[in-house]
C-alpha positions in Angstrom: 139.4 102.4 98.9 137.3 101.4 101.9 133.8 102.9 101.8 133.8 104.0 105.4 137.0 105.9 104.9 136.0 107.6 101.7 135.8 111.4 101.9 132.3 112.9 102.3 130.8 116.3 102.2 128.2 115.6 104.8 128.9 117.5 107.9 128.8 115.5 111.2 131.0 113.6 113.6 133.9 111.9 111.9 134.9 108.4 113.3 137.5 105.9 112.2 136.0 102.6 111.2 136.3 99.9 113.8 137.0 102.5 116.6 135.1 102.5 119.9 133.6 105.9 119.1 132.2 104.6 115.8 130.6 101.6 117.5 129.1 103.8 120.2 127.6 106.1 117.6 126.1 103.2 115.6 124.5 101.7 118.8 123.1 105.2 119.6 121.5 105.5 116.1 119.9 102.1 116.3 118.4 102.8 119.8 117.0 106.1 118.5 115.3 104.4 115.6 113.9 101.7 117.9 112.4 104.2 120.3 110.9 106.4 117.6 107.1 106.7 117.8 106.9 105.9 114.1 107.8 102.3 114.8 105.3 101.8 117.6 102.1 101.5 115.5 101.5 97.8 115.7 98.5 96.0 114.2 97.6 92.5 115.3 96.7 89.9 112.7 93.1 90.3 111.7 92.7 93.7 113.2 91.7 96.7 111.0 94.3 99.3 110.3 94.5 102.2 112.7 92.5 105.3 111.9 94.5 108.5 111.7 92.9 111.0 114.0 93.1 114.8 113.8 95.6 116.6 115.9 95.7 120.3 116.9 97.4 122.4 114.4 96.9 120.1 111.4 95.3 121.5 108.3 95.5 118.6 105.8 91.7 117.9 106.1 88.7 120.2 106.1 87.7 121.2 109.6 84.3 120.1 110.7 83.5 123.6 112.0 83.7 124.8 108.4 82.5 121.8 106.4 79.4 121.0 108.5 77.8 124.5 108.4 78.6 124.7 104.7 76.8 121.4 104.0 73.8 122.5 106.1 73.7 125.9 104.4 73.8 124.2 100.9 70.9 121.9 101.9 68.9 124.8 103.3 69.4 126.8 100.0 68.1 123.8 98.1 65.0 123.5 100.3 64.2 127.2 99.8 63.9 126.7 96.0 60.9 125.4 94.1 62.1 121.8 94.4 59.9 120.8 97.4 56.8 121.7 95.4 57.9 119.5 92.5 59.0 116.6 94.6 56.4 116.4 97.4 54.1 114.0 95.5 56.8 111.8 94.0 56.2 108.1 94.9 59.9 107.4 95.1 60.4 109.9 97.9 57.3 109.5 100.1 54.9 106.7 100.8 51.3 106.6 102.1 52.7 106.6 105.6 55.2 109.5 105.2 53.5 111.7 102.5 53.7 115.5 103.1 50.5 116.1 101.2 48.6 113.6 103.4 50.1 115.3 106.5 48.8 118.7 105.3 45.4 117.2 104.6 45.2 115.6 108.1 46.2 118.9 109.8 43.5 120.8 107.9 40.9 118.3 108.9 42.1 118.2 112.5 42.0 122.0 112.8 38.4 122.1 111.4 37.1 119.5 113.9 37.0 116.6 111.5 38.5 113.2 112.5 41.4 112.7 110.0 41.3 109.0 110.6 37.7 108.6 109.4 38.5 108.9 105.7 41.2 106.1 105.5 43.9 108.3 103.8 45.6 109.9 106.7 48.2 107.5 108.3 50.5 109.7 110.3 50.7 109.6 114.1 48.4 111.8 116.2 51.5 113.2 117.8 52.4 114.8 114.5 49.0 116.4 114.4 49.6 117.9 117.9 53.1 119.1 117.1 52.4 120.6 113.7 49.3 122.5 114.9 51.0 124.0 117.9 54.8 124.2 117.7 56.2 123.1 114.3 55.7 124.9 111.0 54.2 122.9 108.2 54.5 125.4 105.3 56.7 128.1 104.0 60.3 128.8 104.9 59.7 127.4 108.4 59.2 123.9 107.1 62.3 124.2 105.0 64.3 125.1 108.1 62.7 122.3 110.1 63.5 119.5 107.6 67.0 120.8 107.1 67.7 121.0 110.8 66.3 117.4 111.1 68.9 116.1 108.6 71.6 118.2 110.3 70.8 116.6 113.6 70.9 113.2 111.9 74.3 113.9 110.4 75.7 115.1 113.8 74.4 111.9 115.4 76.2 109.8 112.8 79.4 111.7 113.5 79.0 111.1 117.2 78.4 107.4 116.6 81.7 107.2 114.7 83.5 109.1 117.5 82.1 106.8 120.1 83.2 103.7 118.1 86.7 105.1 117.7 86.9 106.5 121.3 87.9 109.9 120.2 86.6 113.4 120.6 87.2 114.3 116.9 88.8 112.9 113.8 89.7 113.9 110.2 86.9 111.6 109.0 84.1 113.7 110.5 83.5 116.0 107.5 83.4 113.0 105.2 80.8 111.3 107.4 78.7 114.4 107.4 78.9 114.7 103.6 78.0 111.0 103.2 74.7 111.7 105.0 73.8 115.3 103.9 74.8 114.9 100.3 73.4 111.4 99.8 70.7 111.8 97.2 68.7 108.9 98.8 68.5 111.0 102.0 68.5 114.5 100.5 65.6 114.1 98.0 63.1 112.7 100.5 63.9 115.5 102.8 63.3 118.1 100.0 60.0 116.3 99.4 59.1 116.9 103.1 58.7 113.2 103.7 58.4 112.4 107.4 60.8 109.5 106.8 63.5 112.1 107.5 62.3 112.3 111.1 62.4 108.5 111.4 66.0 108.4 110.1 67.1 111.1 112.6 65.4 109.3 115.5 67.1 106.0 114.4 70.5 107.7 114.5 69.8 109.5 117.8 68.9 106.3 119.5 72.1 104.6 118.3 74.1 107.7 119.3 72.7 107.8 122.8 73.2 104.0 123.1 76.9 104.3 122.0 77.4 107.0 124.6 75.8 104.9 127.3 72.8 107.2 127.8 70.1 104.5 128.5 67.0 106.6 129.0 67.6 109.0 126.1 68.3 106.0 123.8 65.2 104.1 124.7 63.0 107.2 124.6 64.2 107.9 121.0 63.6 104.3 119.9 60.2 104.3 121.5 59.2 107.4 119.6 60.6 105.9 116.4 58.7 102.7 116.8 55.5 104.7 117.6 56.0 106.5 114.2 57.1 103.4 112.3 56.1 100.0 113.8 58.6 98.1 111.6 61.5 99.8 113.4 61.0 97.4 116.3 63.7 95.3 114.5 66.3 97.6 116.0 65.3 97.0 119.6 67.3 93.8 120.2 70.7 95.1 118.9 70.1 98.4 120.8 69.5 96.6 124.1 72.8 94.7 123.5 74.6 97.9 122.6 73.5 99.4 125.9 75.4 96.5 127.7 78.8 96.9 126.0 80.8 99.7 124.4 80.4 100.3 120.6 84.1 99.7 119.6 84.7 97.5 116.7 85.2 93.8 117.6 84.7 92.4 114.1 88.4 91.4 113.8 88.4 89.6 117.2 84.9 88.1 117.8 84.1 87.0 121.3 80.9 85.9 123.0 79.1 88.2 125.3 79.9 86.0 128.3 83.6 86.3 127.5 83.2 90.1 127.4 81.7 90.1 130.9 78.2 91.4 130.0 75.7 91.7 132.8 72.5 90.3 131.3 70.5 91.4 134.4 70.2 94.9 132.9 68.2 93.6 129.9 64.9 93.4 131.6 65.0 96.9 133.3 66.0 98.5 130.0 63.2 96.6 128.2 60.8 97.9 130.9 61.9 101.5 130.3 61.3 101.1 126.5 57.8 99.6 127.1 57.0 102.4 129.5 58.0 105.1 127.0 56.2 103.3 124.1 53.0 103.1 126.1 53.3 106.7 127.1 53.4 107.8 123.5 50.5 105.5 122.7 48.4 107.1 125.5 49.4 110.6 124.4 48.4 109.8 120.8 45.0 108.4 122.0 44.3 111.6 124.0 45.2 113.8 121.0 43.0 111.9 118.6 40.1 111.3 121.1 40.0 107.6 120.6 41.7 104.4 119.3 40.8 104.9 115.6 44.3 105.9 114.8 45.8 102.5 115.6 44.4 100.5 112.6 45.2 103.5 110.3 48.8 103.8 111.4 50.3 100.7 113.0 47.7 98.5 111.3 48.7 99.7 107.9 52.2 98.1 108.3 50.4 94.7 108.8 47.3 94.9 106.6 48.7 97.0 103.7 45.4 98.8 102.9 47.0 101.4 100.6 48.6 100.0 97.4 50.0 103.2 96.1 53.3 102.5 94.2 56.5 102.9 96.1 60.1 101.6 96.0 59.2 98.4 97.9 58.3 94.9 97.0 54.9 94.6 98.6 52.5 96.8 96.6 52.6 95.1 93.3 52.6 91.6 94.8 49.4 92.3 96.7 47.8 94.2 93.7 47.9 90.9 91.8 46.9 88.8 94.9 43.6 87.0 95.1 41.6 88.1 98.2 41.4 84.6 99.8 45.2 84.3 99.7 45.9 87.8 101.1 45.9 87.1 104.9 48.3 84.2 104.5 50.8 86.2 102.5 50.5 89.3 104.7 51.5 87.0 107.6 54.4 85.6 105.6 55.7 89.0 104.5 55.4 90.4 108.1 57.2 87.4 109.7 59.8 87.5 107.0 61.1 90.8 108.5 61.3 89.3 112.0 63.3 86.1 111.2 66.5 88.1 110.6 66.7 89.5 114.1 67.9 86.4 116.0 70.6 85.1 113.6 72.1 88.5 113.0 72.1 89.5 116.7 73.6 86.0 117.7 76.3 86.1 115.0 77.3 89.7 115.6 76.6 89.7 119.4 80.2 91.0 120.0 79.4 94.1 117.8 75.7 95.1 118.2 76.3 98.4 116.4 77.2 96.4 113.2 74.2 94.2 113.8 71.9 97.2 114.0 73.5 98.5 110.8 72.7 95.2 109.0 69.1 95.2 110.3 68.6 98.8 109.1 69.6 97.5 105.6 67.1 94.7 105.9 64.4 97.1 107.0 65.1 99.4 104.0 64.8 96.6 101.6 61.8 94.6 102.9 59.6 96.9 104.9 56.0 97.5 103.7 56.1 101.2 102.8 59.7 102.1 102.1 61.1 105.3 100.5 64.5 106.1 99.1 65.5 107.4 102.6 65.4 103.9 104.1 68.2 102.3 102.1 69.8 105.8 102.0 70.4 105.6 105.8 72.0 102.2 105.4 74.3 103.4 102.6 75.3 106.5 104.6 76.2 104.4 107.7 78.8 102.4 105.7 81.0 105.4 106.3 81.5 104.6 110.0 82.7 101.0 109.2 85.9 101.6 107.2 87.5 98.4 108.6 85.3 96.3 106.4 86.2 98.1 103.1 89.2 95.8 102.2 86.9 92.8 102.5 84.0 93.9 100.3 83.8 91.5 97.3 81.8 93.4 94.7 81.6 97.1 95.6 81.8 98.2 92.0 79.0 95.9 90.8 76.8 97.1 93.8 77.5 100.7 92.9 76.6 100.1 89.3 73.4 98.4 90.3 72.4 101.4 92.4 73.2 103.7 89.5 71.1 101.5 87.2 68.1 101.5 89.5 68.4 105.2 90.2 68.1 105.9 86.5 65.3 103.3 85.8 62.9 104.1 88.6 62.2 107.8 87.8 62.1 107.0 84.1 59.6 104.2 84.4 57.6 106.1 87.0 57.3 109.0 84.5 56.4 106.7 81.6 53.7 104.9 83.6 52.0 107.5 85.8 52.5 110.7 83.9 52.8 110.0 80.2 50.7 106.8 80.2 53.0 105.0 77.7 54.0 102.2 80.1 52.4 100.1 82.7 52.9 98.8 86.3 55.3 96.1 85.1 57.8 98.6 83.9 58.0 100.4 87.2 57.9 97.2 89.3 60.8 95.8 87.3 62.8 98.9 88.2 62.0 98.4 91.9 63.1 94.8 91.6 66.5 96.0 90.3 66.6 98.5 93.2 65.9 95.6 95.7 68.7 93.6 94.1 71.1 96.5 94.5 70.1 96.9 98.2 70.4 93.2 98.7 73.8 93.1 97.1 75.1 95.9 99.3 73.6 94.1 102.4 75.1 90.7 101.6 78.5 92.3 100.8 78.6 94.1 104.1 77.5 91.0 105.9 80.3 89.0 104.3 82.9 91.6 105.0 81.9 91.8 108.6 82.5 88.0 108.9 85.5 87.9 106.6 87.6 90.4 108.6 87.9 88.0 111.5 89.9 85.5 109.4 92.7 87.9 108.7 95.0 88.0 105.7 95.0 85.0 103.3 98.1 82.8 103.1 99.5 81.4 100.0 98.9 77.8 101.0 95.3 78.5 102.3 92.1 79.7 100.7 88.9 81.1 102.2 85.8 79.3 100.9 82.1 79.5 101.7 80.3 76.3 102.4 
């Protein structure tokens, strides 16, 4: 029996095989399938897969209006407990430049007419002295609300960077990005310890958000304030200036030079002038608050001369503890210049995607800066959430994750053994910070490789991708 003439129980139009009506119906079905929107999602070779965006009426993902306040409320409840008092003096969560205890001491001296910079232990900006003695709360529930709102603003800025990169007003990924920042223990714990590095992370994200939205003045003002608080953040200036010239959409899969993209380089100098003007304004304001220039060697100079060798999560403190004094100036210069040598190659190689270049430099800053805390690499790890196109090209994500887990267990353990119980020594703790540096370096190299690898596209059977 012919298949097309077999009886069927499916209701519908009945046509004789080979008839003109059957042929017309077949052509109509093919045309309907061809014009269906499902078949119009095309992806070019080497391009990242399209991101599915939220649509009105869809409930298959938690709404940002529910998830974001819930995350902020959970963070606020944590900060209202006794955890801040336990964590505020932890060397993993705050450094000599960001310590909450040092900030309280400086505010007390400032309010009693004593120059806080005369003792050599206070290294915060004079602008913090002005703000915390007039407007901002430094103790009690007010400080808990302040640090929680600071992280909430940072998470919101990260969401808006993602939206600007995707050219959408909202997406289903927004709650995930907020959770990646607010629930990241590397970001959450320093905030609970009242480390001022939380303000630096928020300013970093705000400057990138404003640059992604094309708001030049706000972006450069935020970066100038950030560099005033943390001089090593000057690394982000070059990719930020490039980001102000082009839109922040992903071009990792189709790299092009800036000249091919039609970038007007004549805007670089005016933008740089605005940044220098804002930076000098903050410097003059800080000088007026402190009543002199003594704050400069105690704040900016500390990043270059490393006067405080209190243990932290970085690589500088132990090296210069063992350093002979006559070698110290040379190696201070080497360590400082080492941070700067990454700017040019990364900005040249990723000139077509300056947001990704800024992301990589943030990772370098969190690994090699003079006085890091956990929040510095925490910002880098949280920003991975806005680059999902590189995920398929990461080579060793599991190994990197296990390295971070290993370091996260070793550092507090060896810190406790050495500084509290006295059963270990500095070598124990420094070994754990070396493991932490290796984990940060592995994540950074993996992201750098993925950002370059995505432009090659899918591998073919007769070809192989090798690294010379």
